[in-house]
N, C-alpha and C positions, 0 to 999 in steps of 0.2 A: 092258517089252519088252527083252530082252537085245540087246547089240550085234550078236551073230551073226544074230539074227532080223531086226534092222534092215538089216543088210548084205544078207541074202537078199531082203528086201522091195525094197530099192533095186535089186538085181540084176534082179529080176522086172520092176520098173517101167521099166528101161532096155532090156529085151528087144526086139530089133528096131529100136532107135533108136541113133543115133550120138551119142557124146559125146566131143569132142576135148579133150585136156588131162587133167590129173589134179587131184583135189580131195580134201582130207582133212577129215573131221569129227573134231576133237580134243575128246574128252570128258574130258580130264584123267586122273585116276587110274582112271576107268572104262574107258579104252582109246580106240581110234580106229577109224574106218572110212575106208578109202582107195578112191577110185574112180579106176582107171587101166586103160588098155588094154581097155576094155569089161567090166571086172570090178570087183565091190565086195568088198573083203576087210577083215579086222580086223588085217592085218599092217602095222605102221607102216613108213612110208617117206616120203621127201621128196615134196612135191606142188607144183604150180603155184600153188594157192590153198589156204589153210587157214581153216577155220571153227571157231572155238573156241565150244563150246556144251555145256551140261550134257546128260547122257543123257536126262533128263526132257524138256527142251526139244527135243531132237532127235526124240524120239518124237512130240511135238506137231507139229513141223514136218512130219514124214513123214505124219502122219494129217490134215493140213490144219487143225489147231487153232491153229497159230502161223503167221501170215503172215511170210515172210522179211523184207520191208521193215519191218514193225512190230517184228520181233525185233531188227533192227539199231538202230532208233530207240530201243527200250526197253533196249538193252544186254544183251539175252538171248543174242545171238550177235555175235561179233566176227570180221571178215574181215581177212586179211592175204595179201599176194601179188597174183596176177593176178585182179582183180575180174571181168574179162570171163568167166573160166572159171565162176565162181559164177553169173553171170547166164545162162549157157547151160544150167545145170542146172535152173533154176526151171521152165521150161515142160515139161521132160521128166518131172518128178516130179508135176506137177499133173494 
């Protein structure tokens, strides 16, 4: 799944829900998805929290095939910045 498609999927999942803060999924050379101000885009910018993750693992995370906590424990995703922002996102995507 392309990052643009993932951003659209995240945007649809957040429809009608409130998400305070900004969060960036950093997929390295494949690009980024940034959630801020109620929108999910592939335009890079600073964020309150950054999750470094491969594009493949991000796809698994969004489809429920990768549990966020398991991903952290296995080193498949790394968090930096405000961890509270990342914790707010988990129930919204589930």
